[in-house]
C-alpha positions as CSV (number, residue, x, y, z in Angstrom):
1,M,6.8,3.7,-5.7
2,G,3.6,2.4,-7.2
3,V,2.1,0.5,-10.1
4,Q,1.6,2.6,-13.2
5,H,-1.9,1.9,-14.4
6,L,-2.8,3.0,-17.9
7,H,-6.4,4.0,-18.7
8,L,-8.3,5.9,-21.2
9,S,-8.4,8.9,-18.9
10,D,-4.7,9.0,-18.8
11,A,-5.0,11.3,-21.8
12,V,-5.8,14.0,-19.3
13,R,-2.6,15.9,-18.9
14,P,-1.7,17.1,-15.4
15,A,-0.9,20.8,-14.8
16,D,2.8,21.8,-15.0
17,G,4.5,21.1,-11.6
18,D,5.8,24.7,-11.3
19,E,2.4,26.3,-12.0
20,V,0.8,28.1,-9.1
21,I,-2.6,26.7,-8.1
22,A,-5.0,29.5,-9.0
23,D,-7.7,28.7,-6.4
24,V,-9.2,25.8,-4.4
25,S,-11.6,24.9,-7.3
26,A,-8.5,24.3,-9.6
27,A,-7.1,22.0,-6.9
28,V,-10.4,20.2,-6.6
29,G,-10.5,19.5,-10.3
30,H,-6.9,18.4,-10.4
31,I,-7.3,16.0,-7.5
32,G,-10.3,14.3,-9.1
33,R,-8.5,13.9,-12.4
34,I,-5.3,12.5,-11.0
35,C,-6.6,10.3,-8.2
36,F,-9.6,8.7,-9.8
37,K,-9.1,7.6,-13.4
38,T,-12.4,5.8,-14.1
39,G,-13.2,3.3,-16.8
40,P,-14.2,-0.4,-17.1
41,P,-12.0,-2.3,-14.6
42,R,-9.5,-4.5,-16.4
43,R,-6.1,-4.4,-14.8
44,V,-4.4,-5.6,-11.6
45,G,-1.0,-4.9,-10.2
46,V,1.0,-5.6,-7.1
47,E,3.7,-4.0,-5.0
48,L,5.7,-6.6,-3.2
49,E,7.8,-5.2,-0.3
50,W,10.2,-7.1,2.0
51,T,12.8,-6.3,4.7
52,V,16.3,-7.5,3.6
53,H,18.7,-9.5,5.8
54,H,22.1,-11.0,5.8
55,V,21.8,-14.8,5.3
56,D,24.4,-15.6,8.0
57,D,23.0,-13.2,10.6
58,P,19.5,-11.7,10.0
59,A,20.0,-9.3,12.9
60,R,23.1,-7.7,11.4
61,P,22.5,-4.1,10.3
62,L,22.1,-3.6,6.5
63,D,24.9,-1.8,4.7
64,P,23.6,0.4,1.9
65,E,26.8,-0.2,-0.2
66,I,26.3,-3.9,-0.1
67,L,22.6,-3.6,-1.0
68,G,23.4,-1.2,-3.8
69,R,26.0,-3.5,-5.3
70,A,23.6,-6.4,-5.0
71,L,20.8,-4.6,-6.9
72,G,23.3,-3.4,-9.6
73,E,21.6,-1.9,-12.6
74,H,18.2,-2.2,-10.9
75,A,19.1,-0.1,-7.9
76,P,17.1,3.2,-7.6
77,P,19.0,6.5,-7.7
78,T,18.1,7.1,-4.1
79,L,20.5,4.2,-3.3
80,R,23.0,4.5,-6.1
81,R,23.0,8.0,-7.7
82,D,24.5,6.8,-11.0
83,S,22.3,3.8,-11.4
84,P,20.4,3.4,-14.7
85,H,17.5,1.9,-12.6
86,R,16.6,-0.7,-15.2
87,P,13.4,-2.7,-14.6
88,L,13.5,-6.4,-13.8
89,P,13.0,-9.0,-16.7
90,Y,9.2,-8.7,-16.6
91,G,9.0,-5.0,-16.1
92,G,8.9,-4.8,-12.3
93,Q,10.6,-1.6,-10.9
94,V,12.8,-1.9,-7.8
95,T,12.6,0.8,-5.1
96,V,14.2,0.9,-1.7
97,E,12.6,2.3,1.4
98,P,14.5,4.3,4.1
99,G,15.4,1.3,6.2
100,G,16.6,-0.8,3.2
101,Q,13.3,-2.5,2.6
102,V,13.2,-3.6,-1.1
103,E,10.0,-3.3,-3.2
104,I,9.0,-4.6,-6.6
105,S,6.3,-2.6,-8.3
106,S,4.8,-4.7,-11.1
107,L,3.5,-3.5,-14.4
108,P,-0.3,-3.7,-14.5
109,V,-1.7,-6.6,-16.5
110,D,-5.1,-7.9,-17.5
111,S,-5.1,-11.2,-15.5
112,V,-4.0,-12.4,-12.1
113,A,-2.4,-15.4,-14.0
114,D,-0.1,-13.0,-15.9
115,L,0.6,-11.0,-12.8
116,H,1.6,-14.1,-10.9
117,R,3.9,-15.3,-13.7
118,H,5.6,-12.0,-14.2
119,A,6.0,-11.2,-10.5
120,V,7.4,-14.7,-9.7
121,A,10.0,-14.3,-12.4
122,D,11.0,-10.8,-11.2
123,T,11.1,-12.0,-7.6
124,A,13.4,-14.9,-8.6
125,A,15.7,-12.4,-10.4
126,L,15.8,-10.2,-7.3
127,D,16.4,-13.2,-5.1
128,A,19.4,-14.4,-7.2
129,R,21.0,-11.0,-7.1
130,L,20.6,-10.7,-3.3
131,A,21.9,-14.3,-2.7
132,R,25.1,-13.6,-4.6
133,A,25.7,-10.8,-2.0
134,G,24.8,-13.0,1.0
135,L,21.4,-11.3,1.4
136,R,17.9,-12.6,1.5
137,L,14.3,-11.3,1.5
138,G,12.5,-11.2,4.8
139,S,9.2,-13.1,5.5
140,H,7.2,-10.7,7.7
141,G,5.4,-7.4,7.8
142,C,7.8,-6.0,10.4
143,D,11.5,-6.7,10.9
144,P,11.5,-9.5,13.5
145,H,15.2,-9.2,14.2
146,R,16.3,-5.5,14.2
147,P,15.2,-2.1,15.5
148,P,14.7,0.6,12.9
149,R,17.8,2.1,11.3
150,R,17.6,4.5,8.4
151,I,20.2,3.8,5.6
152,L,18.8,6.4,3.1
153,H,19.3,10.0,3.9
154,N,17.9,12.0,1.0
155,R,16.1,15.3,1.7
156,R,12.6,13.8,1.4
157,Y,13.3,11.0,3.9
158,T,15.1,13.3,6.3
159,A,12.0,15.7,6.2
160,M,9.7,12.7,6.8
161,A,11.7,11.4,9.7
162,D,11.6,14.9,11.3
163,A,7.9,15.2,10.7
164,F,7.0,11.8,12.0
165,G,9.4,12.1,14.9
166,R,6.7,13.9,16.8
167,Y,4.9,10.5,17.1
168,G,7.7,8.9,18.9
169,A,9.2,5.5,17.9
170,A,6.2,4.7,15.6
171,G,7.5,7.1,12.9
172,A,10.9,5.4,12.6
173,T,9.3,1.9,12.8
174,M,7.0,2.7,9.9
175,M,9.7,4.2,7.7
176,C,12.5,1.7,8.4
177,A,11.1,-1.6,9.7
178,T,7.8,-2.4,8.1
179,A,6.9,-4.1,4.8
180,G,3.5,-4.3,3.1
181,L,1.8,-6.1,0.3
182,Q,-0.1,-3.6,-1.8
183,V,-2.8,-4.7,-4.3
184,C,-3.7,-2.3,-7.1
185,L,-7.1,-2.5,-8.8
186,D,-8.8,-0.2,-11.3
187,A,-11.2,2.3,-9.8
188,G,-14.0,1.2,-12.2
189,T,-16.6,3.3,-14.0
190,P,-18.1,6.3,-12.3
191,A,-21.1,4.1,-11.5
192,Q,-19.0,1.3,-10.0
193,L,-16.6,3.6,-8.0
194,P,-18.8,4.1,-4.9
195,L,-19.2,0.3,-4.5
196,R,-15.5,-0.5,-5.1
197,W,-14.3,2.3,-2.8
198,A,-16.7,1.3,0.1
199,A,-16.0,-2.4,-0.3
200,A,-12.2,-2.0,-0.5
201,H,-12.4,-0.3,3.0
202,A,-15.0,-2.6,4.5
203,L,-12.9,-5.7,3.7
204,G,-9.9,-4.2,5.4
205,P,-10.3,-5.5,8.9
206,V,-11.3,-9.0,7.7
207,L,-8.3,-9.3,5.3
208,L,-5.9,-7.7,7.7
209,A,-6.8,-10.2,10.3
210,T,-6.7,-13.1,7.8
211,F,-3.3,-12.3,6.5
212,A,-1.7,-10.7,9.6
213,N,2.0,-11.5,9.6
214,S,4.0,-9.2,11.9
215,A,3.6,-10.3,15.5
216,R,7.4,-10.1,16.2
217,Y,9.4,-6.9,16.0
218,A,13.1,-6.2,16.9
219,D,13.5,-9.7,18.6
220,R,10.4,-9.5,20.8
221,D,6.8,-10.5,20.7
222,T,4.6,-7.4,20.4
223,G,1.3,-8.8,21.6
224,W,-0.3,-7.8,18.3
225,V,-0.8,-10.1,15.3
226,S,-0.1,-7.1,13.0
227,H,2.4,-4.8,14.6
228,R,2.8,-3.1,11.2
229,M,-0.8,-2.0,11.2
230,R,-0.6,-1.1,14.9
231,T,2.3,1.3,13.9
232,W,0.2,2.9,11.1
233,L,-2.7,3.4,13.4
234,T,-0.4,5.2,15.9
235,L,0.7,7.8,13.5
236,D,-0.9,11.1,12.3
237,P,-4.7,10.2,12.0
238,A,-5.3,12.8,9.3
239,R,-2.9,10.8,7.0
240,T,-3.3,7.2,8.0
241,T,-6.7,6.4,9.4
242,P,-9.5,4.9,7.3
243,P,-12.7,6.9,6.6
244,A,-15.9,6.0,8.5
245,A,-17.4,2.8,7.3
246,V,-20.4,2.9,5.0
247,A,-22.9,0.0,5.4
248,P,-24.7,-1.6,2.6
249,G,-28.1,0.1,2.2
250,Q,-26.9,3.5,3.3
251,P,-26.7,6.3,0.8
252,P,-23.5,5.7,-1.3
253,A,-20.5,7.8,-0.5
254,D,-18.9,10.2,-3.0
255,P,-15.3,8.9,-3.0
256,V,-14.0,11.8,-5.1
257,A,-15.6,14.5,-3.0
258,D,-14.7,12.7,0.3
259,W,-11.0,12.2,-0.7
260,T,-10.7,15.7,-2.1
261,R,-12.0,17.1,1.2
262,R,-9.5,15.0,3.1
263,V,-6.6,16.1,0.9
264,L,-7.5,19.8,1.3
265,D,-8.2,19.6,5.0
266,T,-4.9,17.8,5.9
267,P,-1.9,20.0,6.5
268,P,1.2,19.4,4.3
269,L,3.7,17.2,6.1
270,F,6.4,19.6,4.9
271,I,6.9,22.3,2.3
272,A,9.7,22.7,-0.3
273,D,11.6,25.8,0.6
274,G,13.9,25.8,-2.5
275,R,17.1,26.0,-0.3
276,S,17.8,23.3,2.2
277,G,15.1,21.0,0.9
278,W,11.8,20.9,2.9
279,S,10.7,22.5,6.1
280,R,7.8,21.8,8.4
281,S,4.5,23.3,7.4
282,A,2.6,25.7,9.6
283,G,0.0,23.1,10.4
284,V,-2.8,24.6,8.2
285,G,-4.7,22.5,5.7
286,F,-3.6,22.5,2.1
287,G,-6.8,24.3,1.1
288,D,-6.1,27.0,3.6
289,W,-2.6,27.3,2.2
290,I,-4.1,27.9,-1.3
291,R,-6.4,30.6,0.1
292,S,-3.7,32.5,2.1
293,G,-0.8,32.1,-0.3
294,L,1.6,32.1,2.6
295,P,4.5,31.6,3.1
296,R,4.4,31.4,-0.8
297,P,1.6,30.3,-3.1
298,P,1.5,26.5,-3.5
299,T,2.1,24.9,-6.9
300,Y,0.9,21.6,-8.5
301,A,4.3,20.1,-7.5
302,D,3.5,21.0,-3.9
303,L,0.1,19.2,-4.3
304,S,1.8,16.1,-5.8
305,L,4.2,16.0,-2.9
306,H,1.3,16.4,-0.4
307,L,-0.6,13.5,-2.0
308,S,2.4,11.3,-1.7
309,T,2.5,11.8,2.0
310,L,-1.0,10.6,2.7
311,F,-1.0,6.9,3.7
312,P,-4.6,5.7,4.4
313,P,-5.4,2.0,4.1
314,V,-6.8,2.5,0.6
315,R,-5.2,5.3,-1.4
316,P,-6.5,6.5,-4.8
317,Q,-3.6,6.8,-7.3
318,G,-5.7,6.9,-10.4
319,Y,-6.4,3.2,-9.4
320,L,-7.2,1.9,-5.9
321,E,-4.0,1.1,-4.0
322,I,-5.0,-1.3,-1.2
323,R,-2.4,-0.9,1.5
324,Y,-3.6,-2.7,4.6
325,L,-2.0,-6.1,4.0
326,D,1.2,-7.2,5.8
327,A,4.0,-8.5,3.6
328,Q,3.9,-12.2,3.0
329,P,6.8,-14.7,2.5
330,A,8.0,-14.4,-1.1
331,G,6.0,-17.5,-2.3
332,D,2.8,-16.7,-0.4
333,W,1.6,-13.3,-1.7
334,L,-0.7,-14.8,-4.4
335,A,-3.4,-15.9,-2.0
336,P,-4.4,-12.4,-0.7
337,V,-4.1,-10.9,-4.2
338,A,-6.3,-13.7,-5.6
339,V,-8.9,-13.1,-2.9
340,L,-9.2,-9.4,-3.7
341,A,-9.2,-10.0,-7.4
342,S,-11.9,-12.6,-7.2
343,L,-14.1,-10.4,-5.0
344,F,-13.7,-7.4,-7.3
345,A,-14.1,-9.3,-10.6
346,R,-17.9,-8.9,-10.6
347,D,-20.1,-6.3,-9.0
348,E,-22.5,-8.8,-7.5
349,T,-19.6,-10.7,-5.9
350,L,-18.3,-7.5,-4.4
351,R,-21.7,-6.5,-3.0
352,A,-21.9,-9.9,-1.3
353,A,-18.4,-9.5,0.1
354,W,-19.3,-6.0,1.4
355,R,-22.4,-7.4,3.2
356,H,-20.3,-10.1,4.9
357,A,-17.6,-7.6,6.0
358,A,-19.9,-4.8,7.0
359,P,-20.5,-5.9,10.7
360,V,-16.7,-5.5,11.4
361,A,-15.8,-2.8,8.9
362,D,-14.7,-0.4,11.7
363,R,-12.7,-3.0,13.7
364,W,-9.2,-2.1,12.4
365,A,-7.6,-2.0,15.9
366,D,-9.1,-5.4,16.9
367,A,-8.0,-6.9,13.6
368,A,-4.4,-5.7,14.2
369,R,-4.4,-6.8,17.8
370,V,-6.0,-10.2,17.9
371,G,-6.9,-11.0,14.3
372,L,-9.1,-14.0,13.8
373,A,-9.1,-14.8,17.6
374,D,-12.0,-12.2,17.6
375,P,-15.2,-14.2,17.0
376,A,-16.9,-11.5,14.9
377,L,-13.9,-11.1,12.7
378,A,-13.5,-14.9,12.3
379,T,-17.2,-15.2,11.3
380,A,-16.8,-12.5,8.7
381,A,-13.5,-14.0,7.4
382,R,-15.1,-17.4,6.9
383,A,-17.9,-15.9,4.8
384,V,-15.6,-13.6,2.8
385,V,-13.0,-16.3,2.1
386,A,-15.7,-18.8,1.2
387,L,-17.1,-16.3,-1.3
388,A,-13.6,-15.7,-2.7
389,C,-13.0,-19.4,-3.1
390,D,-16.2,-19.8,-5.0
391,H,-15.1,-17.1,-7.5
392,L,-11.4,-17.8,-7.9
393,V,-12.2,-19.0,-11.4
394,D,-12.8,-15.4,-12.3
395,T,-9.1,-14.6,-11.8
396,G,-8.0,-16.6,-14.8
397,L,-5.6,-18.7,-12.6
398,P,-5.0,-22.4,-13.6
399,A,-7.1,-24.9,-11.7
400,T,-4.2,-26.4,-9.9
401,T,-3.2,-23.0,-8.6
402,I,-6.7,-22.3,-7.5
403,T,-6.7,-25.6,-5.5
404,T,-3.5,-24.7,-3.9
405,I,-4.9,-21.2,-2.9
406,R,-8.0,-22.8,-1.4
407,H,-6.0,-25.1,0.7
408,S,-3.8,-22.3,2.0
409,L,-6.8,-20.2,2.8
410,R,-8.4,-23.1,4.8
411,R,-5.2,-23.3,6.9
412,R,-5.5,-19.7,7.8
413,L,-9.0,-19.8,9.2
414,P,-10.1,-20.9,12.6
415,K,-10.7,-24.7,12.8
416,E,-14.3,-24.8,11.5
417,D,-15.7,-25.8,8.2
418,L,-15.0,-23.3,5.4
C-alpha cells in the first residue's frame, strides 16, 4: 500500500533486509534515509480507498471469491495468490484491506491536473469491473451498513488482529470497516521540511472537520461526524496519535529526530518468529530491542515491518503521507486533494495556512466529534478554505474545475460568507 515517490535521494540503497542492525545509531541513519527523502517538492499522489458493497444489498457480507474474480488481473496476491497483480490503465495499483476495502494507489505525478485525469480513469476501470460482478464502491469513511468482518486471513493481518484486539472493537473496526483518503506530497528540501511537517499536522483538525464523512457505522448513527478518526484515536496512542502541535513563531521542530525517536521508543506490534509467522512483542521499544538483542537481534526487515505498523495522521514514507481524511464518494475526492496541494504549492501560502490552523491544531477529538459545528474549528476552516480557493490556480487544474471545487467547498462550510 502506498504511492511510490521517486526522488534524487532514492539513489540511497536501503540495507539488506536480512542484515542485523549493528546498533541504535545504524537504525537512526536508516530511518532518516528511508522516511525523509528530501529535495525540491514536485510530485503529488493519492491513495483512494473505499468499502465495497453488493449493488442489490449493501449490507450483505462480501465474499472474497467474488471480489477476487471481479478484480481479475488487478487483484493483489493477498486476495488471489496466483494473480499477476497488474496495474490499472494509468498505473494505479490495487490493494485490498482485511475487510475487503479496495484501494487504488496512484503513481506520483507533477500536477494535480494529471493526477485527477489518471485517477479518474483508473477509478472508472475499477468501477466497471466491480459492476460486472454486481458490486459497487462505498461512499463513506466507515461502512454504514455492516459490522466489521475480516475476509483476508494472511499471517500479517492475523497478527495485527491479535495485537489490536486488546483495544476492543476499535481494532476490528479500523482494520475491516474504515476507508480513508490519503494525500501524498513530497517532503521538500531540508530547509522546507520543518514547515511542511508542522503545517501538515496543524491543518489536520481543520481539514478532518471540513471533509468528515463517516457519521454512520453498521446501520447506526455514531454521534461523531468522523467515526473513522474516532476509531483511530481509540487505538494504541504510541502508533496513532499526532505529535504535540507546534505554533508559528516557536522554535521549529526537527521532524527527522522527532520521528526517529518515536519509531525507536514504540514497541514492535509483533515480531517475525520464522515459524508460525509473527508473535507478540515483549512490549519494549524497538531501540531497546536493538540494545538487548533478545529474543534475537533485530534486522532491517524487522525495522521495515515495524515502520509499516505505525499509523499517525501524517506518516513519513520518504514523502509525507497525509492520512487524516475520510474517504469521499468516488467523484468528490479532488476537492480535499486540491486544497492540500494549493496550500503546499508555495511556502508563503503554507505559512499563512499554518497561522490560520494553529489555534485549533490540537483539537483532533473535537474535529472528529462535532466537526464544523465547533465555532473555533469553523472559523479556522473558513480562513484555510478561503486561502486555498485563492491559490487553486497553483494546482494546474483547468479554470472550470477550479470553479467547481470552489462551489463544492462553499457548500461544506457553515452558512457564512467564504
